[in-house]
N, C-alpha and C positions, 0 to 999 in steps of 0.2 A: 124101574133101569132102561133105557133105548138102548135099542142094538140098530146099530147101522151097519148094514153090508157094501161093501166096499167095490168100487170100481177105479182101477186104475188105466186111464189111456197114454199109450204109447205107439205114435206113428199111427194114430185113429182106430189103433187094436185093442182091447180089456187085455191087459195082461198082470202077470203078478209077480214079483220080485224075489228074489230071497239076500237077505239082510240089506236091502239096498243096493244089491250091484246091479246094475243097467246091462252088464253081461248076459245076465242072468234070468232078463224078461222072457218071460214062457204067456204064450196066447192061452188064455183060460175059456174065451167064451166068442163066439162065433160074432153076436149080435147085440152090442150095445143097448139098443131100447128094449129088445124082449128081455134081456138079462133083468132089467131094471123094470119091467113089467113080471115079471116072477119074482122078485122081493117084494113088490108090492101085491100081488096073489098070496105070499107067504103073511102077511100083516102089518108088514115094516111101514114106518111112516117117514120114515127118512132113507137117504142115501149118500156117502159118503163116496165123493169123488176127486181124483188128484188127476194132474195134467203133469203128467213126467216131465213130457219136453218144455213144459212151461218150467218147471224148476230147475230145471239146468238152464235154459235161456233167458230165462228171468225176465219173461213178455207172455202174453197169451199165445198159445198156438194150436189148440184143440177146441179154444171158446165156442165155435157151433155143436159140436158133441154137448156141451154142457148146457147149453141155453135147449138144446131140443128135447134133451131129457128134463129139464125144469119147466118146460112149457106142457110134456106131451106124456110124461109116465104118471103122473099123479102124486109124486114123492116129493118131498122137500128136500129140496139139495146141499149138500154143504161141501164146500168146493175149496182144494188150495191147489197150491203150484203154480206160479210163474205171478202171482199178484203181489207186486212193490209199491202200487201207487194207488193214492185214493182214486184214481180215474179208473183202472184196473177195477177196485170194489164196485164202483158203479157203475159201471159197463154191465158186472154179472147182472148184478140189481136189479139194473131195468130190462133185463132178458130173464126175469124171474127168479134165478140164483137166492135160496132163504138165507146162506150164510156164510161168508167167505173165512178163510183159511191167510192169515201171517205165518210165515215161516221164517225164511230167513232174512226178510225184514224188522222182523222181531229181536233179531242181534244186529243187523247193520242199521236201523234205522226205527231206534223205539217211538222215538217222538212221532212217526208216521204211523202208530197202532194206537194209541193214544188221542189221533186225529180222526183217526177212523170209530172208534168205539164215538166220539164226541160228535162226529160226522154223520153216525149211521145207526149208533146205538147199541148197549152192550149186546143183546141177544143176537143180532146180526154178523157177528165179528170173535172170531177164535184165532187162541193162538195155538201153531204146532212147534213142541217143541221135542225135539228128536236128538236119542242122547246115543251115544256109543262111550263106555265105560263112565257114565255121567255125563258126559261135556257134550253140551250142544254141537248137533253137524249144522251146516248150512249147506246150499245153490243144490239142491238132490242130493244133498248126503254124503257127498263129492268131499267136502272141506272139512275140519272139524277146530272149533275154536277152542278158547280158554275159559267158557261160561259153563260153569254148573246149572244142570238143569232146576237146580233149587233157587238158584240165586236169580236167572230168568224170569221164573214161575214169579218170585216177589216180586221183581222189577216191573211184571206188567200186571199184576195186581194192583199195584199201587198205580198204573197209566188207567185203569178201571176197567180191564179186562175181566171175564167173568167165565170165559170157557178155556180150558185149556185143555188141547190132547196131548196125553204124552205116549208117543212111541220111544222103544228100547227096541233100536235097530240091530239086536244081536239076535233078539227074538221073531224079528219080523218075517214073516213067510216060512219057518221052521216048525211048526205045529208042535211044540213045546211046553206048550204055556206061558202067560204072562210074565211080568217082572211084575211081583205084588209087593214085594218090597218097594222097590221105588217108587209104586202108585200110592203105597198106604202112605210112605215118606212124604210123597207131593200132599197126599189131602191134609196130612197136618200139619204145613208146612204152609197152606195158603186157603182161602175160603170160597175160592174158585171153583166152577163146576167142573170135574175130570170124568176126560171120557178118554177110556185104554185103550191100545191097541200096539201091534205086536204081540203076534204068537197065541191067540187065543184061538183055542182045539176043539174042544166039546163042550157037552152042557156041565160038566165039571166045573171047566172056567169060568162057564158065565155064572153059576152059582156062588163060586166063590168072589167075583168082580162084585155080583151084585150085595155078598155081604158085606163084602168092605163098603158100600155106600157108595161106588161108583155111579154117578151121571150117565155113563153109557159105554158101551161098548163098541169099537170097531171090528167087523169078520169081513175077512177078503178069502186066504187061503183055504180055512177050514171049510165055506162055502162048495168052492168049484172043488176040493178032493173028497166031499162028502162025508168029514169025520164030526161036520156042527149039520142037524136037524135045524134049517134057519127058524121054521115054524113054531118049531116046540121051542127054541131059544127062544122067540118073540115073548110066549104063553109063558115059558117059565120066567121073564122079568118081568111081567104086568105086575101093576100095584095088586 
């Protein structure tokens, strides 16, 4: 299982949120590149990054930061937030980003996701499914749809999507464990590689996710709060 340490960017700063509430944004690191280098030093191969401003505004906002990390950190960058068009995806691929995440677009324009898979390959495209009480949220988690996370996952699989990132918003940033029940239901529902996000707190959570057969785990606040030793997490999740 892979470990994806996370950096969320808002107003060009490294922040974390509680349950997706932008009013709770808290700066957790002074320098995004120094933080990325620390993840590399801990043994990580990937970094998960989110343009929080872009997710709300529906466009690229902090693009220079993500391009810089992709070029200079030695990590493969998985990026979400504000990616709404094929042009957005191509822009980031041209600047070294390894994988882009479609979130709101998967609900509002699913055909676009299928086009992206055909244009760029399934390995370079992920769909972020963020849910409140099992219903998919969009636009930086500000809006909730009537689509269930399982129904959206099945639709995305039909379009050729191979990577799904599932976040239970109620767990995000709370350091009280991931929603294993939802993750296991998702694993049973589709054949996609599933990445867990939200609530991952300690090595016990990492062990539980690995035992459940998850492809990857995204770790954010737990790293910054010191409840998860990143190097130990990478070592414990290795094949």
